C-alpha positions as a Markdown table, in Angstrom:
| # | Residue | x | y | z |
|---|---|---|---|---|
| 1 | Unk | 0.0 | 0.0 | 0.0 |
| 2 | Unk | 1.3 | 3.4 | -0.9 |
| 3 | Unk | 2.1 | 6.1 | 1.8 |
| 4 | Unk | -0.7 | 8.3 | 0.3 |
| 5 | Unk | -3.2 | 5.4 | 0.7 |
| 6 | Unk | -2.1 | 4.8 | 4.3 |
| 7 | Unk | -2.6 | 8.5 | 5.1 |
| 8 | Unk | -6.0 | 8.5 | 3.4 |
| 9 | Unk | -7.1 | 5.5 | 5.5 |
| 10 | Unk | -5.9 | 7.2 | 8.7 |
| 11 | Unk | -7.8 | 10.4 | 7.7 |
| 12 | Unk | -11.0 | 8.3 | 7.1 |
| 13 | Unk | -10.6 | 6.7 | 10.5 |
| 14 | Unk | -10.1 | 10.0 | 12.2 |
| 15 | Unk | -13.2 | 11.3 | 10.6 |
| 16 | Unk | -15.2 | 8.2 | 11.4 |
| 17 | Unk | -14.1 | 8.3 | 15.0 |
| 18 | Unk | -14.8 | 12.0 | 15.5 |
| 19 | Unk | -18.3 | 11.6 | 14.2 |
| 20 | Unk | -18.9 | 8.6 | 16.3 |
| 21 | Unk | -17.8 | 10.6 | 19.4 |
| 22 | Unk | -20.2 | 13.4 | 18.4 |
| 23 | Unk | -23.0 | 10.7 | 18.2 |
| 24 | Unk | -22.2 | 9.4 | 21.6 |
| 25 | Unk | -22.5 | 12.9 | 23.1 |
| 26 | Unk | -25.9 | 13.3 | 21.4 |
| 27 | Unk | -27.0 | 10.0 | 22.7 |
| 28 | Unk | -26.0 | 10.8 | 26.2 |
| 29 | Unk | -27.8 | 14.2 | 26.1 |
| 30 | Unk | -24.6 | 16.0 | 27.2 |
| 31 | Unk | -23.3 | 18.9 | 25.2 |
| 32 | Unk | -20.2 | 18.4 | 23.1 |
| 33 | Unk | -17.5 | 20.3 | 24.9 |
| 34 | Unk | -15.8 | 23.3 | 23.5 |
| 35 | Unk | -12.0 | 23.9 | 23.8 |
| 36 | Unk | -12.6 | 27.4 | 25.4 |
| 37 | Unk | -15.1 | 26.0 | 28.0 |
| 38 | Unk | -14.3 | 26.6 | 31.6 |
| 39 | Unk | -16.9 | 24.4 | 33.0 |
| 40 | Unk | -16.2 | 20.7 | 33.9 |
| 41 | Unk | -16.4 | 18.2 | 31.1 |
| 42 | Unk | -20.0 | 17.0 | 30.7 |
| 43 | Unk | -19.2 | 13.3 | 30.9 |
| 44 | Unk | -16.6 | 13.5 | 33.8 |
| 45 | Unk | -19.0 | 12.0 | 36.3 |
| 46 | Unk | -21.0 | 9.6 | 34.1 |
| 47 | Unk | -20.2 | 5.9 | 34.8 |
| 48 | Unk | -21.0 | 4.3 | 31.5 |
| 49 | Unk | -18.7 | 5.9 | 28.9 |
| 50 | Unk | -16.9 | 2.7 | 27.8 |
| 51 | Unk | -18.0 | 3.0 | 24.2 |
| 52 | Unk | -16.9 | 6.7 | 24.0 |
| 53 | Unk | -13.5 | 5.8 | 25.5 |
| 54 | Unk | -13.0 | 3.1 | 22.9 |
| 55 | Unk | -13.9 | 5.6 | 20.2 |
| 56 | Unk | -11.5 | 8.2 | 21.6 |
| 57 | Unk | -8.8 | 5.6 | 21.9 |
| 58 | Unk | -9.1 | 4.9 | 18.2 |
| 59 | Unk | -9.1 | 8.6 | 17.4 |
| 60 | Unk | -6.0 | 9.1 | 19.4 |
| 61 | Unk | -4.2 | 6.2 | 17.9 |
| 62 | Unk | -5.1 | 7.3 | 14.3 |
| 63 | Unk | -4.0 | 10.9 | 15.1 |
| 64 | Unk | -0.7 | 9.8 | 16.6 |
| 65 | Unk | 0.0 | 7.5 | 13.7 |
| 66 | Unk | -0.8 | 10.1 | 11.1 |
| 67 | Unk | 1.5 | 12.6 | 12.9 |
| 68 | Unk | 4.3 | 10.0 | 13.2 |
| 69 | Unk | 3.9 | 9.1 | 9.5 |
| 70 | Unk | 4.1 | 12.6 | 8.2 |
| 71 | Unk | 6.4 | 14.3 | 10.7 |
| 72 | Unk | 10.2 | 14.0 | 10.6 |
| 73 | Unk | 11.4 | 11.3 | 13.0 |
| 74 | Unk | 13.3 | 13.7 | 15.2 |
| 75 | Unk | 10.1 | 15.8 | 15.8 |
| 76 | Unk | 8.2 | 12.6 | 16.8 |
| 77 | Unk | 11.0 | 11.6 | 19.2 |
| 78 | Unk | 11.0 | 15.1 | 20.7 |
| 79 | Unk | 7.3 | 15.1 | 21.3 |
| 80 | Unk | 7.3 | 11.6 | 22.8 |
| 81 | Unk | 10.0 | 12.7 | 25.3 |
| 82 | Unk | 8.1 | 15.8 | 26.2 |
| 83 | Unk | 4.8 | 13.8 | 26.6 |
| 84 | Unk | 6.5 | 11.2 | 28.7 |
| 85 | Unk | 7.5 | 13.9 | 31.2 |
| 86 | Unk | 4.0 | 15.4 | 31.2 |
| 87 | Unk | 2.4 | 12.1 | 31.9 |
| 88 | Unk | 4.5 | 11.6 | 35.0 |
| 89 | Unk | 3.6 | 15.0 | 36.3 |
| 90 | Unk | -0.1 | 14.6 | 35.4 |
| 91 | Unk | -0.2 | 11.2 | 37.1 |
| 92 | Unk | 1.3 | 12.8 | 40.3 |
| 93 | Unk | -1.3 | 15.6 | 40.2 |
| 94 | Unk | -4.2 | 13.1 | 39.6 |
| 95 | Unk | -3.0 | 10.8 | 42.4 |
| 96 | Unk | -2.5 | 13.7 | 44.9 |
| 97 | Unk | -6.1 | 15.0 | 44.2 |
| 98 | Unk | -7.6 | 11.4 | 44.1 |
| 99 | Unk | -8.9 | 11.9 | 40.6 |
| 100 | Unk | -9.5 | 8.8 | 38.5 |
| 101 | Unk | -9.4 | 8.9 | 34.7 |
| 102 | Unk | -11.3 | 5.7 | 34.0 |
| 103 | Unk | -8.5 | 4.1 | 32.1 |
| 104 | Unk | -5.3 | 2.4 | 32.9 |
């Protein structure tokens, strides 16, 4: 498969996953969150969000793969290094405030 075809498949998966996530928000009756919103996320306290989490996991994976495919390797390595440091700090914050994320 050509690189262009792989990118097109990733773009299709990203679009499909994004629309599926929007559908889940509509089904739950919760508003789709906005980036500039200062209110808590509408689904933070809902228990049954397994399907949405799976959709988001697919979306994140496809986005990461697309960026890794198109970006120079040094850019990807730098981002992973920075992200790893942020995860450690975020985990410390969440643990200190007894916040659970719903995923391992």
